[in-house]
C-alpha positions as CSV (number, residue, x, y, z in Angstrom):
1,X,0.0,0.3,0.2
2,X,1.1,3.7,0.0
3,X,1.7,5.8,2.5
4,X,3.4,9.0,3.5
5,X,6.4,9.1,5.5
6,X,8.7,12.0,6.4
7,X,12.0,12.7,7.3
8,X,13.8,13.3,11.3
9,X,14.0,16.3,10.7
10,X,10.5,17.0,10.6
11,X,10.4,19.2,7.7
12,X,7.7,20.1,4.8
13,X,10.1,18.9,2.6
14,X,10.6,15.6,3.9
15,X,7.6,14.3,3.6
16,X,6.7,11.9,0.8
17,X,4.9,8.6,-0.1
18,X,6.6,5.1,0.3
19,X,4.9,1.8,0.1
20,X,4.4,-0.5,3.4
21,X,2.4,-4.2,4.0
22,X,-1.5,-3.8,4.6
23,X,-1.7,-3.6,8.2
24,X,-3.8,-7.0,9.7
25,X,-6.4,-6.3,11.8
26,X,-6.6,-7.8,15.4
27,X,-9.4,-9.2,17.4
28,X,-12.0,-5.8,17.7
29,X,-10.6,-4.3,14.7
30,X,-11.2,-3.2,11.1
31,X,-9.5,-2.9,8.7
32,X,-10.1,0.7,6.5
33,X,-10.2,1.0,2.9
34,X,-8.8,4.8,3.3
35,X,-10.3,6.9,0.5
36,X,-9.7,10.0,2.4
37,X,-8.0,11.3,5.5
38,X,-8.6,14.2,7.1
39,X,-5.7,16.7,8.1
40,X,-5.4,18.0,11.7
41,X,-2.8,20.3,13.8
42,X,-1.8,17.4,15.4
43,X,0.0,15.9,12.7
44,X,1.5,18.9,11.8
45,X,3.1,18.8,15.7
46,X,3.6,14.7,15.1
47,X,5.7,15.5,11.6
48,X,8.1,18.0,13.9
49,X,8.4,14.8,16.4
50,X,6.4,16.9,19.0
51,X,3.9,14.5,19.4
52,X,4.9,10.8,19.5
53,X,2.0,8.5,18.6
54,X,1.1,5.6,21.5
55,X,3.4,3.0,22.2
56,X,0.6,0.6,19.6
57,X,-0.5,2.9,17.2
58,X,0.9,3.2,13.8
59,X,4.0,5.9,13.7
60,X,1.9,7.3,9.9
61,X,0.2,10.0,10.6
62,X,-3.7,10.5,10.5
63,X,-6.4,10.6,13.1
64,X,-9.1,10.8,11.1
65,X,-10.7,8.7,7.6
66,X,-13.1,7.5,5.7
67,X,-13.7,4.3,3.4
68,X,-14.7,0.8,3.5
69,X,-14.7,-1.7,5.8
70,X,-12.2,-4.3,3.9
71,X,-11.9,-7.0,7.0
72,X,-12.7,-7.5,10.1
73,X,-11.0,-8.7,12.6
74,X,-12.4,-11.9,15.4
75,X,-15.0,-11.1,17.9
76,X,-16.1,-8.0,15.3
77,X,-20.0,-7.9,14.2
78,X,-20.7,-5.1,14.4
79,X,-19.5,-4.2,10.8
80,X,-19.1,-5.9,7.3
81,X,-16.7,-6.0,4.4
82,X,-18.3,-3.2,2.2
83,X,-19.3,-0.8,4.4
84,X,-19.2,2.9,4.2
85,X,-17.6,4.4,7.5
86,X,-15.6,7.3,8.8
87,X,-13.3,6.5,11.9
88,X,-11.5,8.2,14.2
89,X,-8.0,6.5,14.1
90,X,-4.7,6.8,16.9
91,X,-2.5,6.8,13.3
92,X,-1.9,5.6,10.2
93,X,-4.9,7.8,8.4
94,X,-2.6,8.7,5.8
95,X,-2.4,5.4,3.9
96,X,-4.4,3.7,1.8
97,X,-5.4,1.1,4.3
98,X,-5.3,1.4,7.9
99,X,-6.5,-0.6,11.3
100,X,-8.7,0.9,13.7
101,X,-10.5,-0.3,17.0
102,X,-14.4,-1.4,16.0
103,X,-15.6,0.7,18.6
104,X,-14.4,4.0,17.0
105,X,-15.9,3.7,13.7
106,X,-19.0,5.8,12.3
107,X,-21.7,4.6,9.4
108,X,-21.5,7.8,6.9
109,X,-24.1,10.0,7.7
110,X,-27.0,9.4,4.5
111,X,-25.9,11.7,1.9
112,X,-23.0,12.4,2.5
113,X,-19.5,12.1,0.7
114,X,-16.8,10.4,2.0
115,X,-14.4,13.4,1.0
116,X,-16.7,15.3,4.1
117,X,-17.1,12.6,6.2
118,X,-13.2,12.5,6.7
119,X,-13.8,15.6,8.1
120,X,-16.0,14.7,10.8
121,X,-14.1,12.5,13.2
122,X,-11.0,14.3,15.2
123,X,-12.9,17.5,15.3
124,X,-16.6,16.7,16.8
125,X,-15.5,13.9,18.9
126,X,-13.2,17.0,20.5
127,X,-15.7,19.4,20.5
128,X,-18.1,16.8,22.4
129,X,-15.7,15.9,24.9
130,X,-15.0,18.8,25.3
131,X,-18.2,21.2,25.8
132,X,-20.6,18.2,26.6
133,X,-17.9,16.3,29.3
134,X,-15.9,18.8,30.5
135,X,-17.8,21.7,29.8
136,X,-20.7,20.3,30.9
137,X,-22.7,22.2,28.7
138,X,-26.5,23.5,29.2
139,X,-29.2,24.8,27.3
140,X,-29.0,29.3,27.8
141,X,-25.2,29.1,28.1
142,X,-23.1,31.5,26.7
143,X,-19.8,30.1,25.2
144,X,-17.2,31.4,23.3
145,X,-15.1,29.9,21.0
146,X,-12.0,30.7,19.8
147,X,-11.3,30.2,15.9
148,X,-14.5,29.3,14.8
149,X,-13.9,29.2,11.5
150,X,-11.4,25.9,12.1
151,X,-11.9,22.4,12.1
152,X,-12.4,21.8,15.8
153,X,-14.3,25.5,15.5
154,X,-17.3,24.7,12.9
155,X,-17.7,21.6,14.8
156,X,-17.7,23.6,18.1
157,X,-20.0,26.6,16.9
158,X,-22.6,23.6,15.9
159,X,-22.8,21.5,19.1
160,X,-23.3,24.3,21.5
161,X,-25.9,25.8,19.1
162,X,-27.3,22.6,18.6
163,X,-27.0,22.4,23.0
164,X,-29.4,25.4,23.3
165,X,-26.2,27.9,23.9
166,X,-25.8,31.6,22.6
167,X,-22.2,31.4,20.8
168,X,-19.8,33.9,20.3
169,X,-16.9,33.0,18.3
170,X,-13.7,34.7,17.3
171,X,-11.4,34.9,14.0
172,X,-9.0,36.8,11.9
173,X,-10.6,37.8,8.7
174,X,-14.3,38.4,7.3
175,X,-14.1,35.7,5.3
176,X,-14.1,33.4,8.6
177,X,-16.6,35.4,10.2
178,X,-19.2,34.7,7.7
179,X,-18.0,30.7,7.8
180,X,-19.0,31.4,11.8
181,X,-21.9,32.8,11.6
182,X,-23.1,30.0,9.1
183,X,-22.6,27.2,11.3
184,X,-24.3,29.7,14.0
185,X,-22.7,32.0,15.7
186,X,-24.7,34.9,17.4
187,X,-21.7,37.0,17.8
188,X,-18.5,37.0,15.5
189,X,-15.3,39.4,16.3
190,X,-12.7,40.1,14.1
191,X,-9.6,39.8,16.7
192,X,-7.9,41.7,13.9
193,X,-9.6,44.6,14.3
194,X,-11.8,44.4,17.6
195,X,-10.3,43.7,21.9
196,X,-12.6,40.1,22.0
197,X,-13.1,40.9,25.3
198,X,-14.1,44.6,25.2
199,X,-16.6,43.4,22.8
200,X,-18.5,40.6,24.5
201,X,-18.6,42.6,27.5
202,X,-20.6,45.2,25.1
203,X,-23.1,42.8,24.0
204,X,-23.6,40.8,27.7
205,X,-22.7,43.3,29.8
206,X,-22.2,41.8,33.3
207,X,-23.2,38.5,32.9
208,X,-20.5,36.9,31.9
209,X,-19.3,33.5,29.7
210,X,-20.5,30.0,31.1
211,X,-17.5,28.9,28.8
212,X,-14.8,29.4,26.7
213,X,-12.7,26.6,24.5
214,X,-9.6,28.6,23.8
215,X,-7.3,27.4,21.1
216,X,-4.8,30.7,21.6
217,X,-3.7,30.4,24.5
218,X,-1.0,33.2,25.8
219,X,-1.6,36.0,27.0
220,X,-5.4,36.0,26.0
221,X,-5.3,33.5,29.0
222,X,-6.2,36.9,31.1
223,X,-8.9,38.1,29.1
224,X,-10.7,34.5,29.1
225,X,-10.7,33.8,33.1
226,X,-11.8,37.8,33.5
227,X,-14.9,36.8,30.5
228,X,-16.2,33.6,33.2
229,X,-19.0,33.8,35.1
230,X,-19.3,32.2,38.5
231,X,-18.3,28.7,38.5
232,X,-17.6,29.5,33.8
233,X,-15.3,26.4,32.4
234,X,-11.8,27.3,30.4
235,X,-11.3,24.3,28.1
236,X,-7.6,24.4,26.2
237,X,-7.7,22.5,23.4
238,X,-4.5,24.2,21.9
239,X,-2.2,27.5,22.5
240,X,-1.7,28.7,18.9
241,X,0.0,31.8,20.8
242,X,2.3,30.0,23.7
243,X,1.9,27.6,26.1
244,X,3.5,29.4,29.1
245,X,1.9,32.2,30.7
246,X,2.1,33.2,33.9
247,X,-1.8,34.1,35.4
248,X,-3.3,35.7,38.1
249,X,-5.6,32.8,40.0
250,X,-7.4,34.8,42.1
251,X,-10.3,35.1,39.7
252,X,-10.1,31.4,39.6
253,X,-10.8,31.3,43.5
254,X,-13.4,34.0,43.6
255,X,-15.6,32.8,41.3
256,X,-14.8,29.1,41.6
257,X,-13.5,28.3,38.4
258,X,-12.6,25.9,36.4
259,X,-9.4,25.6,34.0
260,X,-9.3,21.7,32.2
261,X,-7.0,21.1,29.2
262,X,-7.5,17.5,27.4
263,X,-6.0,15.8,24.3
264,X,-8.1,13.0,22.4
265,X,-5.2,10.8,21.3
266,X,-4.2,9.9,24.7
267,X,-7.8,8.9,26.0
268,X,-8.3,5.0,26.2
269,X,-9.9,3.1,23.8
270,X,-13.0,3.0,26.3
271,X,-13.3,6.5,26.2
272,X,-12.9,7.3,22.6
273,X,-16.0,4.5,22.3
274,X,-17.8,6.0,24.8
275,X,-18.0,9.1,23.1
276,X,-18.3,7.5,19.3
277,X,-21.7,6.1,20.5
278,X,-23.0,9.2,22.1
279,X,-22.0,11.1,18.8
280,X,-24.2,8.4,16.6
281,X,-26.9,8.7,18.4
282,X,-27.3,11.7,19.8
283,X,-25.7,14.0,16.8
284,X,-25.5,11.5,13.7
285,X,-29.6,12.1,13.1
286,X,-29.0,15.8,12.9
287,X,-26.5,15.0,10.4
288,X,-28.8,12.7,8.7
289,X,-31.3,16.0,8.3
290,X,-29.0,18.2,7.5
291,X,-29.1,20.3,10.4
292,X,-25.8,19.2,11.1
293,X,-22.9,19.6,8.8
294,X,-19.0,19.7,8.1
295,X,-16.8,22.2,6.2
296,X,-14.5,21.4,3.3
297,X,-12.1,24.2,2.6
298,X,-10.1,21.3,-0.1
299,X,-9.6,18.3,-1.2
300,X,-5.9,17.9,-1.6
301,X,-4.2,14.4,-3.9
302,X,-2.2,12.7,-1.2
303,X,1.1,13.4,-3.4
304,X,0.3,17.5,-2.3
305,X,0.7,16.6,1.5
306,X,3.0,18.8,1.7
307,X,0.8,21.1,0.1
308,X,-1.9,20.0,3.1
309,X,0.2,20.7,6.0
310,X,1.8,24.7,4.4
311,X,-1.8,25.3,4.4
312,X,-2.9,24.6,7.9
313,X,0.1,26.1,9.0
314,X,-0.4,29.1,7.4
315,X,-4.1,29.1,8.5
316,X,-5.5,29.8,5.4
317,X,-8.1,27.2,5.5
318,X,-11.5,27.1,7.0
319,X,-13.0,24.2,8.0
320,X,-11.3,21.4,6.7
321,X,-8.7,19.9,4.7
322,X,-9.1,16.6,3.4
323,X,-6.2,14.4,1.7
324,X,-7.5,12.2,-1.3
325,X,-5.7,8.3,-0.4
326,X,-7.7,6.8,-3.7
327,X,-9.7,7.8,-6.4
């Protein structure tokens, strides 16, 4: 099979197409014939050597795929050869075949193209685990989503609206803010033109936010904390402006705030299966009705994987960047 490889320097130029034997599914796993693979921030970090895969995971890049079930391992009865699926994978997505625990696989939403479905698992698992699992989102909550036009941002905006929240979203251009509106954001803020903290205060006064989903980190951390109302939750999933910052903990104490961080890949198979089940029962019917959707920015052939990574590094995209593994 074809697969993407990269050199020890982790440079874009080292990305190349190599070959390997097709993996064999173990008990409880399925083998997927990959047609499309989603590109995600952790792929770039792994390429640079800063996000090693778990010991039992494939070292190949790629955390989400769509395609057809090609084979099933011992004990798997939920899936059959030929099923159209998308899946959250622990690694190995940038290849023509990959194995995945059967409990991390989802059926293709009715009417959705395989290319679009490849952009579902990583971002919707992440949005659900944070907003619902750790954020305990409720109807009427006021929620701020930073980077709203990114893959996770588009999912998080829609999920927050689905849960009955009022949604604020930030991003860096008029085009990206329009996508945030299309996804359901009530208030959008261009952080290159406005101070997001002041803009939100002008909208809600002293009420404060219930949840902030942060991909920025750095100096924005202080503003996020001061926007939260009593028992508000700051959920950190990335830090484009830096992971190290000094903070004043007094608001955390006086307003009983929660600061939580998470990565998806490190969660156990059982945790991921629980999230899969929640997505399948709570959200997949809404995808079938068209009430929830994904937004695909670009579909590039596997041979242009370096261009896909370059596009993500430049933050040029809105929604998902997808690799076409096979036609």
